[in-house]
Structure formats: C-alpha cells, structure tokens
C-alpha positions as a Markdown table, in Angstrom:
| # | Residue | x | y | z |
|---|---|---|---|---|
| 1 | Met | 18.5 | 12.9 | 29.1 |
| 2 | Lys | 21.8 | 14.8 | 29.6 |
| 3 | Gly | 21.7 | 15.9 | 26.0 |
| 4 | Leu | 18.2 | 17.2 | 26.5 |
| 5 | Lys | 19.3 | 19.3 | 29.5 |
| 6 | Lys | 22.1 | 20.8 | 27.4 |
| 7 | Ile | 19.6 | 21.7 | 24.6 |
| 8 | Ala | 17.3 | 23.3 | 27.2 |
| 9 | Leu | 20.2 | 25.3 | 28.6 |
| 10 | Ala | 21.3 | 26.5 | 25.1 |
| 11 | Thr | 17.7 | 27.4 | 24.3 |
| 12 | Ala | 17.4 | 29.5 | 27.5 |
| 13 | Val | 20.7 | 31.3 | 26.8 |
| 14 | Ala | 19.6 | 32.1 | 23.2 |
| 15 | Ala | 16.2 | 33.3 | 24.4 |
| 16 | Ala | 17.6 | 35.7 | 27.1 |
| 17 | Pro | 18.0 | 38.8 | 24.8 |
| 18 | Phe | 14.5 | 38.5 | 23.5 |
| 19 | Ala | 13.1 | 38.2 | 27.1 |
| 20 | Ala | 15.0 | 41.4 | 28.1 |
| 21 | His | 13.7 | 43.3 | 25.0 |
| 22 | Ala | 10.1 | 42.3 | 25.9 |
| 23 | Asp | 10.5 | 43.5 | 29.5 |
| 24 | Leu | 9.4 | 40.1 | 30.8 |
| 25 | Lys | 9.1 | 39.7 | 34.5 |
| 26 | Ala | 10.0 | 36.6 | 36.5 |
| 27 | Met | 7.0 | 34.7 | 37.9 |
| 28 | Asp | 6.6 | 34.5 | 41.6 |
| 29 | Asp | 5.8 | 31.2 | 43.5 |
| 30 | Ser | 2.1 | 31.9 | 43.3 |
| 31 | Ala | 2.1 | 32.4 | 39.5 |
| 32 | Met | 4.2 | 29.3 | 39.1 |
| 33 | Gly | 1.7 | 27.4 | 41.2 |
| 34 | Asn | -1.0 | 28.2 | 38.7 |
| 35 | Ile | 1.0 | 26.4 | 36.0 |
| 36 | Thr | 1.8 | 23.3 | 38.0 |
| 37 | Gly | -0.6 | 20.5 | 37.4 |
| 38 | Gln | -2.1 | 21.9 | 34.2 |
| 39 | Ala | -3.3 | 19.5 | 31.5 |
| 40 | Gly | -1.0 | 18.4 | 28.8 |
| 41 | Val | -1.4 | 18.8 | 25.0 |
| 42 | Thr | -3.9 | 16.9 | 22.8 |
| 43 | Ile | -3.4 | 16.6 | 19.1 |
| 44 | Glu | -6.2 | 15.5 | 16.8 |
| 45 | Leu | -5.0 | 14.0 | 13.5 |
| 46 | Glu | -6.1 | 12.6 | 10.2 |
| 47 | Thr | -3.5 | 11.9 | 7.5 |
| 48 | Lys | -2.5 | 9.8 | 4.5 |
| 49 | Val | 1.2 | 9.4 | 3.6 |
| 50 | Ser | 2.9 | 8.2 | 0.4 |
| 51 | Ile | 6.6 | 7.8 | -0.1 |
| 52 | Gly | 8.1 | 7.1 | -3.6 |
| 53 | Gln | 11.2 | 5.4 | -2.3 |
| 54 | Phe | 13.1 | 4.8 | 1.0 |
| 55 | Lys | 16.7 | 3.8 | 0.4 |
| 56 | Tyr | 19.4 | 2.6 | 2.8 |
| 57 | Thr | 22.9 | 2.6 | 1.2 |
| 58 | Asp | 26.0 | 0.9 | 2.5 |
| 59 | Glu | 28.2 | -0.5 | -0.3 |
| 60 | Gly | 25.0 | -1.6 | -2.0 |
| 61 | Ser | 21.5 | -0.4 | -1.3 |
| 62 | Phe | 18.2 | -1.7 | 0.1 |
| 63 | Ala | 15.2 | 0.2 | -1.3 |
| 64 | Val | 11.5 | 0.2 | -0.4 |
| 65 | Asn | 9.4 | 1.6 | -3.3 |
| 66 | Asp | 5.9 | 3.0 | -3.5 |
| 67 | Ile | 4.9 | 3.1 | 0.1 |
| 68 | Val | 1.4 | 4.2 | 1.1 |
| 69 | Leu | 0.1 | 4.5 | 4.7 |
| 70 | Gly | -3.3 | 5.6 | 5.7 |
| 71 | Gly | -6.7 | 4.1 | 6.7 |
| 72 | Ala | -7.6 | 0.5 | 5.8 |
| 73 | Gly | -9.2 | 1.8 | 2.6 |
| 74 | Val | -5.8 | 2.3 | 0.9 |
| 75 | Thr | -5.9 | -1.4 | 0.3 |
| 76 | Thr | -8.4 | -3.1 | -2.1 |
| 77 | Glu | -9.6 | -5.4 | 0.6 |
| 78 | Gly | -10.0 | -2.7 | 3.2 |
| 79 | Ser | -11.9 | -0.5 | 0.7 |
| 80 | Ala | -14.2 | -3.4 | -0.1 |
| 81 | Ala | -14.9 | -3.8 | 3.7 |
| 82 | Gly | -16.1 | -0.2 | 3.8 |
| 83 | Tyr | -13.1 | 1.6 | 5.3 |
| 84 | Gly | -11.9 | 5.1 | 4.2 |
| 85 | Asp | -8.3 | 5.8 | 3.0 |
| 86 | Leu | -7.5 | 8.3 | 5.7 |
| 87 | Leu | -5.7 | 7.4 | 9.0 |
| 88 | Asp | -8.2 | 9.4 | 11.0 |
| 89 | Gln | -10.1 | 9.8 | 14.3 |
| 90 | Leu | -6.7 | 9.9 | 16.1 |
| 91 | Lys | -6.3 | 11.7 | 19.4 |
| 92 | Ile | -2.8 | 12.0 | 20.8 |
| 93 | Asp | -2.4 | 13.0 | 24.4 |
| 94 | Ile | 1.1 | 14.3 | 25.5 |
| 95 | Asp | 1.9 | 14.8 | 29.2 |
| 96 | Val | 5.0 | 15.4 | 31.3 |
| 97 | Glu | 4.6 | 13.9 | 34.8 |
| 98 | Asp | 6.0 | 15.2 | 38.1 |
| 99 | Asp | 9.0 | 12.9 | 37.8 |
| 100 | Gly | 9.9 | 14.3 | 34.4 |
| 101 | Asp | 8.6 | 11.2 | 32.4 |
| 102 | Ala | 7.1 | 12.0 | 29.0 |
| 103 | Val | 3.9 | 10.1 | 28.4 |
| 104 | Ile | 2.2 | 9.8 | 25.0 |
| 105 | His | -1.1 | 8.0 | 24.6 |
| 106 | Val | -2.6 | 7.5 | 21.1 |
| 107 | Gly | -6.4 | 7.1 | 21.4 |
| 108 | Thr | -9.4 | 7.8 | 19.2 |
| 109 | Leu | -12.0 | 10.5 | 19.1 |
| 110 | Asp | -14.9 | 8.0 | 18.7 |
| 111 | Gly | -13.6 | 5.3 | 21.1 |
| 112 | Asn | -13.1 | 2.6 | 18.4 |
| 113 | Pro | -9.8 | 1.0 | 17.4 |
| 114 | Ile | -7.8 | 2.9 | 14.7 |
| 115 | Asp | -8.1 | 1.3 | 11.3 |
| 116 | Trp | -4.8 | 1.3 | 9.3 |
| 117 | Gly | -3.7 | 0.2 | 5.9 |
| 118 | Met | -0.4 | 0.0 | 4.1 |
| 119 | Thr | 0.7 | -0.9 | 0.6 |
| 120 | Val | 4.3 | -1.4 | -0.6 |
| 121 | Gly | 5.2 | -1.9 | -4.3 |
| 122 | Ser | 8.5 | -3.6 | -3.8 |
| 123 | Met | 11.6 | -4.2 | -1.6 |
| 124 | Glu | 14.8 | -4.5 | -3.5 |
| 125 | Leu | 18.6 | -5.1 | -3.1 |
| 126 | Leu | 20.6 | -3.0 | -5.5 |
| 127 | Ala | 24.2 | -3.7 | -6.4 |
| 128 | Gly | 26.4 | -0.6 | -5.8 |
| 129 | Gly | 23.2 | 1.4 | -5.2 |
| 130 | Thr | 22.7 | 1.9 | -8.9 |
| 131 | Gly | 20.2 | -0.9 | -9.7 |
| 132 | Ser | 22.4 | -2.2 | -12.5 |
| 133 | Asp | 22.1 | -5.6 | -10.8 |
| 134 | Ser | 19.1 | -6.1 | -8.4 |
| 135 | Thr | 17.0 | -8.7 | -6.5 |
| 136 | Thr | 13.4 | -8.1 | -5.6 |
| 137 | Leu | 12.9 | -9.5 | -2.2 |
| 138 | Ile | 9.2 | -8.7 | -1.6 |
| 139 | Ser | 6.6 | -7.2 | -3.9 |
| 140 | Asn | 2.8 | -6.4 | -4.0 |
| 141 | Met | 2.5 | -6.1 | -0.2 |
| 142 | Ser | -0.9 | -5.0 | 0.9 |
| 143 | Gly | -2.4 | -5.2 | 4.4 |
| 144 | Tyr | -4.8 | -3.6 | 6.8 |
| 145 | Gly | -6.0 | -4.0 | 10.4 |
| 146 | Asn | -6.7 | -2.1 | 13.6 |
| 147 | Leu | -4.6 | -0.4 | 16.3 |
| 148 | Ala | -6.3 | -0.8 | 19.7 |
| 149 | Gln | -3.6 | 0.6 | 22.0 |
| 150 | Leu | -0.4 | 2.6 | 21.7 |
| 151 | Asp | 1.3 | 4.0 | 24.8 |
| 152 | Ile | 4.8 | 5.5 | 24.7 |
| 153 | Arg | 6.8 | 6.6 | 27.8 |
| 154 | Val | 10.2 | 8.1 | 28.1 |
| 155 | Asp | 11.5 | 7.2 | 31.6 |
| 156 | Thr | 13.9 | 9.7 | 33.0 |
| 157 | Ala | 15.1 | 7.3 | 35.8 |
| 158 | Thr | 16.3 | 4.7 | 33.3 |
| 159 | Asp | 16.5 | 6.7 | 30.0 |
| 160 | His | 14.3 | 4.0 | 28.5 |
| 161 | Leu | 11.7 | 4.5 | 25.8 |
| 162 | Asn | 8.9 | 2.0 | 26.5 |
| 163 | Ile | 6.3 | 1.1 | 23.9 |
| 164 | Val | 3.2 | -0.8 | 24.6 |
| 165 | Ala | 0.9 | -1.6 | 21.6 |
| 166 | Ala | -2.1 | -3.8 | 20.8 |
| 167 | Phe | -3.0 | -4.4 | 17.2 |
| 168 | Asp | -4.3 | -6.8 | 14.7 |
| 169 | Val | -3.9 | -7.6 | 11.0 |
| 170 | Gln | -7.2 | -8.4 | 9.3 |
| 171 | Asp | -5.6 | -9.3 | 6.0 |
| 172 | Met | -2.2 | -9.1 | 4.4 |
| 173 | Asp | -0.9 | -10.4 | 1.1 |
| 174 | Phe | 2.6 | -10.3 | -0.4 |
| 175 | Asp | 5.0 | -12.1 | -2.8 |
| 176 | Val | 8.5 | -13.3 | -1.8 |
| 177 | Glu | 9.5 | -12.8 | -5.4 |
| 178 | Phe | 13.0 | -14.1 | -5.5 |
| 179 | Leu | 11.8 | -17.5 | -4.0 |
| 180 | Gly | 8.6 | -17.7 | -6.0 |
| 181 | Ile | 6.5 | -17.8 | -2.9 |
| 182 | Gly | 3.1 | -16.0 | -2.4 |
| 183 | Val | 1.5 | -15.4 | 1.0 |
| 184 | Arg | -2.2 | -14.8 | 1.0 |
| 185 | Asp | -4.7 | -13.8 | 3.7 |
| 186 | Met | -2.3 | -13.6 | 6.6 |
| 187 | Val | -4.2 | -12.7 | 9.8 |
| 188 | Ile | -2.7 | -11.7 | 13.2 |
| 189 | Thr | -4.9 | -11.5 | 16.3 |
| 190 | Gly | -4.7 | -11.7 | 20.0 |
| 191 | Ala | -4.3 | -15.1 | 21.8 |
| 192 | Gly | -7.9 | -14.7 | 22.9 |
| 193 | Gly | -9.3 | -16.9 | 25.7 |
| 194 | Asn | -7.0 | -19.9 | 25.5 |
| 195 | Phe | -3.6 | -18.5 | 26.4 |
| 196 | Asp | -1.5 | -18.7 | 29.6 |
| 197 | Tyr | 0.0 | -15.2 | 29.5 |
| 198 | Asp | 2.4 | -15.6 | 32.5 |
| 199 | Gly | 3.0 | -19.3 | 32.4 |
| 200 | Asp | 1.4 | -20.0 | 35.8 |
| 201 | Gly | -0.8 | -22.7 | 34.4 |
| 202 | Ser | -4.0 | -20.6 | 34.4 |
| 203 | Val | -5.8 | -19.7 | 31.1 |
| 204 | Met | -7.3 | -16.3 | 30.9 |
| 205 | Ser | -9.4 | -14.3 | 28.5 |
| 206 | Ala | -7.7 | -11.1 | 29.4 |
| 207 | Asp | -5.3 | -9.7 | 32.0 |
| 208 | Ala | -6.5 | -11.7 | 35.0 |
| 209 | Asp | -3.5 | -10.9 | 37.1 |
| 210 | Gly | -2.9 | -7.3 | 36.1 |
| 211 | Glu | 0.1 | -8.1 | 33.9 |
| 212 | Phe | -0.9 | -5.4 | 31.4 |
| 213 | Gly | -2.1 | -3.1 | 34.1 |
| 214 | Leu | -5.8 | -3.6 | 33.4 |
| 215 | Asp | -8.8 | -4.6 | 35.4 |
| 216 | Pro | -9.6 | -8.0 | 33.8 |
| 217 | Thr | -13.4 | -7.2 | 34.1 |
| 218 | Ser | -13.0 | -3.9 | 32.3 |
| 219 | Lys | -14.2 | -3.4 | 28.7 |
| 220 | Glu | -10.7 | -2.3 | 27.7 |
| 221 | Ala | -9.1 | -5.6 | 28.9 |
| 222 | Gln | -11.7 | -7.7 | 27.2 |
| 223 | Val | -11.2 | -5.7 | 23.9 |
| 224 | Leu | -7.4 | -6.0 | 24.1 |
| 225 | Ala | -7.6 | -9.7 | 24.6 |
| 226 | Gly | -8.6 | -9.9 | 20.9 |
| 227 | Phe | -5.5 | -8.1 | 19.8 |
| 228 | Ala | -1.8 | -9.0 | 19.5 |
| 229 | Asn | 0.1 | -7.4 | 22.5 |
| 230 | Val | 3.6 | -6.0 | 22.2 |
| 231 | Asn | 5.8 | -4.5 | 25.0 |
| 232 | Leu | 9.4 | -3.3 | 24.4 |
| 233 | Asp | 12.1 | -1.0 | 25.7 |
| 234 | Ile | 14.5 | 1.0 | 23.5 |
| 235 | Tyr | 17.6 | 2.6 | 25.0 |
| 236 | Lys | 21.4 | 3.1 | 24.8 |
| 237 | Gly | 23.3 | 0.3 | 26.5 |
| 238 | Ser | 26.1 | -2.3 | 26.2 |
| 239 | Gly | 26.4 | -5.3 | 24.0 |
| 240 | Leu | 25.1 | -8.7 | 24.9 |
| 241 | Gly | 27.0 | -11.5 | 26.7 |
| 242 | Ala | 30.7 | -11.4 | 26.0 |
| 243 | Ser | 30.4 | -8.5 | 23.6 |
| 244 | Thr | 32.7 | -5.5 | 24.3 |
| 245 | Ala | 30.5 | -3.1 | 22.4 |
| 246 | Thr | 29.3 | 0.0 | 24.2 |
| 247 | Asp | 26.8 | 2.8 | 23.5 |
| 248 | Val | 24.8 | 0.5 | 21.3 |
| 249 | Leu | 21.1 | 0.7 | 20.4 |
| 250 | Arg | 19.4 | -1.8 | 22.8 |
| 251 | Ile | 15.9 | -3.2 | 22.1 |
| 252 | Asp | 14.5 | -5.4 | 24.8 |
| 253 | Val | 11.3 | -7.3 | 23.7 |
| 254 | Asn | 9.6 | -7.8 | 27.0 |
| 255 | Asn | 6.7 | -9.7 | 25.5 |
| 256 | Val | 4.8 | -10.4 | 22.3 |
| 257 | Tyr | 1.6 | -12.4 | 22.5 |
| 258 | Met | -0.4 | -13.3 | 19.3 |
| 259 | Asp | -2.1 | -15.9 | 17.1 |
| 260 | Met | -1.3 | -16.0 | 13.4 |
| 261 | Ser | -2.8 | -17.7 | 10.4 |
| 262 | Ile | -2.0 | -17.8 | 6.7 |
| 263 | Gly | -4.9 | -18.7 | 4.4 |
| 264 | Ala | -2.7 | -19.9 | 1.5 |
| 265 | Val | 1.0 | -20.3 | 0.7 |
| 266 | Glu | 1.5 | -20.3 | -3.1 |
| 267 | Ile | 4.5 | -21.7 | -4.9 |
| 268 | Gly | 4.6 | -21.2 | -8.6 |
| 269 | Gly | 1.1 | -19.7 | -8.4 |
| 270 | Thr | -0.4 | -22.8 | -6.9 |
| 271 | Ser | -1.5 | -23.1 | -3.2 |
| 272 | Ile | 0.2 | -25.7 | -1.2 |
| 273 | Gly | -2.1 | -25.3 | 1.8 |
| 274 | Ser | -2.7 | -23.1 | 4.8 |
| 275 | Phe | -0.8 | -22.5 | 8.1 |
| 276 | Ala | -1.6 | -21.4 | 11.7 |
| 277 | Ile | 0.4 | -20.6 | 14.8 |
| 278 | Asp | -1.5 | -20.7 | 18.0 |
| 279 | Asn | -0.4 | -18.9 | 21.2 |
| 280 | Leu | 2.8 | -17.5 | 20.0 |
| 281 | Ala | 4.8 | -15.9 | 22.9 |
| 282 | Ile | 8.1 | -14.1 | 22.5 |
| 283 | Thr | 9.6 | -13.0 | 25.8 |
| 284 | Asp | 12.9 | -12.0 | 27.4 |
| 285 | Thr | 14.3 | -11.2 | 23.9 |
| 286 | Lys | 17.2 | -8.7 | 23.7 |
| 287 | Leu | 18.9 | -7.1 | 20.7 |
| 288 | Ala | 22.0 | -4.9 | 20.5 |
| 289 | Val | 22.4 | -2.9 | 17.3 |
| 290 | Tyr | 25.6 | -1.1 | 16.2 |
| 291 | Gly | 27.7 | -0.3 | 13.2 |
| 292 | His | 30.7 | -2.4 | 12.1 |
C-alpha cells in the first residue's frame, strides 16, 4: 500500500498546475460530507477474448496457443447446450470502504450464474524459444461451466488480496499429447449435501455454521452448495519454513472444496474407464513463489 500512497502523492503534485489554471476552490467540510458515503462504481460488461499466443521465455519457452475465452457457446458442447459465445450479463461493483479496503463483487444482471467457456489449441515447451525442438504438453482443450460467485478484497490492514470464488465445470476435454492420454467429460461441482466442511463431524448441505459468511437457509447458500468453493490470499511475504527468501509472492490457499468426475480416460484412443473424486478438500496450503 506504500507504493499506492506514493503514486497518489505524485499524481496530486502533477495535477496542481491544472487545478490552479482552472481556478478550482477547496471544498469545505460540508461539501466533503456530501461526497462521503456515496455509492461506488458499477460496470456492466459483455466480451469475448481471443489470444493467438501467450509465451513465457526463460532459456527455453512455454507457449499457450489459440486461446479463446467467452461464454459457454465458444465450445462445441456449450453451443449445443444452447449457450451464446459472449461472456455477458456481468455486473461488476467496485467500492472503497471506510477503512480503505477495496471491494470488488462480480455479479450478474439477471441473477443467474455467469456461463463461461474456454478453448486452447495447445500448450508447448520450445527449446531455446525457437520451436526447433518442441514438446506438446496439452492440446485440444475445451471446457465450459458457470461462475456463481467472485468476490475480491484488498485489505489495507494486512496488504492481502483475498479472492473468494464459487464455480463449476460442466464439461472439459483435453489431450495430454506427450503421454498419449485423453481426458473426456471432466466435471467439477460442489460437494453438495454430503460434505463435512469444517471437520466437526456434521454433514451440511450449505454453510450451516457461517463458514462462508452466508445464512444456511438463504437461496444464495443453497445455490453455492452446488459449486466448487475456493478461498485464497495473495500477498508479499517471506519464504516457507527454513527458507531465507524475502519479498516473495505468497499464495495461501485457505480452502478448496469440490467433487470431480472424469467420464473417460483414453490411452491410445481407447477408454480405460472413468474416475471420480468425492469430497475433495484442500486446506491450509501455502506457496512461496520467487525467481532463482
């Protein structure tokens, strides 16, 4: 946040000559009072994004090719299900609270979850960044689903970026090409009504003890119970354990709750069966990311 304060100061200094030229007058306490407590900003959005290639280069390169992100209809399966190809009906509310925290809530204009779709042509490793020698890791990726919740908060007290999301994957297919493996009909949902969210021995269909900040009898809680839930913090911190690293990118995964199923795993083009993971919980997981 110190960096943001410096930017704000520099902006104020730069703007001073323009303010003088316009003969602007300082606001008195009464005028300032009329501003305090005003509503924030709302952005309505619909979009479709395509990227020819994203490439990360070190000594060699990692490239992601032919990326398309939009509504569920950008995928063949989503289009067949009746979805359009625009990421639409988005309503983004942005507020700054009294304590300085920035709060962003992504909702919808029609009250329904946001349908999303994504396709990726391939993910490759390139020798020397030239592609003279390459390995295709993943190809023919296509998936769609719904986003039921996305809340983002920048906490000025801790300098943490907190992200809370609830989503599902209705269908995803991809090939792990260098291993000759195909994944078909992967589905990710919420743990539903058979998961002990907090490990206290009680099974709940939603947030019975307020863990997600919801009234368990509310429609919102009941809807979110059907979606995978993710809560994580991102911030600048120190390395883990005995690490001496400082000023690293820290990602704390507070919780991930979901069910997952795969309709078919193919090897050599032939299915070897289906797989399912019930009540997957990832908690108290921490990552420290830095250069070497």
